[in-house]
C-alpha positions, 0 to 999 in steps of 0.5 A, a space after each residue: 668389547 674386543 678390539 678387532 684386528 683392523 683396529 682404528 687409527 690404521 693399526 693392524 693390532 692394538 699396541 698395548 701391554 696385552 700385545 706384549 704379554 701374548 707375544 711373549 707367551 707365543 714365543 715360550 709356547 714355540 720354544 716349549 713345542 720345539 723342545 717337546 717334539 725333539 725338533 732340536 731348535 728350541 734354543 734357536 727359536 728363543 734366540 730368534 725371538 729375543 734377537 727380533 725384539 732387540 733388532 726391531 727396537 733398534 730399527 724403531 729408534 733409528 729409522 726416522 733418521 735413516 729415511 731422511 737421507 738417501 745416503 743413509 738409506 743406502 747404507 741401511 740397505 747395504 747393512 741388510 744385504 750384509 746380514 743376509 749374506 752372512 746368515 744365508 752363507 753360514 746356513 750353507 756352510 761354516 767354512 769361508 765359502 759362506 761369502 759366496 752367498 753374496 752372489 745369489 742374493 746380489 744377482 736376484 735383488 740388484 737388477 730388480 731394484 735397478 729396474 724399479 729406480 730406473 723406470 721411476 716406479 720406486 721413488 729414490 727416497 728411504 721411505 720407499 727404498 728400504 721396505 722394498 729392498 728389505 722384501 727382496 733381500 729377505 726373499 733372496 736370503 730364504 731362497 739362497 739358504 734353502 737351495 744351498 743347504 739342500 744342494 750340499 746335503 744332496 751332494 753329500 748324501 749321493 757322493 757315490 753318484 757324483 763320482 760315478 758321473 765323473 767316471 762316465 766323463 762328466 765335468 765336475 760342475 756338470 756332475 754336481 749339477 746333475 745330482 743337486 739340481 732337483 733338490 735345490 729347485 724345491 727351494 722355490 716351492 714356498 714362493 710358488 705356493 704363496 703366489 698361487 694361494 694369495 687371496 685365498 688362504 693368506 692376505 700378505 703384508 703389503 696388501 693389508 698394510 696398504 689397505 690400512 694406509 688408505 689405498 683402494 683394494 685394487 691399488 693394494 692388490 696391484 702392489 701385492 701382485 708386484 711383490 709376489 711376482 718380483 720375489 719369484 723372479 728374485 728367488 729364481 735367479 738366487 737359486 740358479 746362482 746358488 747352483 752355479 756356485 755349488 757346482 763350481 765347488 766354490 762352496 763345499 759339501 762339508 758340514 752344513 750348519 751355522 746360524 747367522 
């Protein structure tokens, strides 16, 4: 008899050799489709999948030790933040300006974490801090990467309009923002769509995880609602700060690329 997704023992999927085979087959299919469709990301898909295997194996090996100490948990969160900054920054630009990705990610994540810890909603324990910080940092990474790339692409493609605005007397910052703000703002659309359709199209991970952990549907829904609203706040702040960084010329509109 087939094992359902919500398997016994609180597992979403049964961890068996079949799961490994299916996962490998899906990765190969993704690589093949990306290559067949001339998307230009076949190699990147393969590397991303292999990196995920190595990184999750490493995290699984050390997570028990890490969550046992608040200091080691804080260092782990700092590592996540550092990797996110490099990944988002290199997506924006291959130049040294990538370090400025720390500004939008930090501005989005740190106030929310500080608020949660300050009011006591988030216990100062590694098992609580690490997953919440990871969710928020991941959202900020996505928003920063998308907003940065779209803003810089827009400035490069509409360079003449920037120069025209300068000729009309605009300050450099204002001229850049006038051109790239709308394109960068579309980076918030994935988070908006996820929030608008939650429960109707998808049941996100926090909701499903809490249900499998024994929480009531109301408790799971409340936590998932917080996650979605928190991500909207984090990503909105990140996009605004990205625009400020780009508008001030701290990250240039040179060749966009780089993979973290």
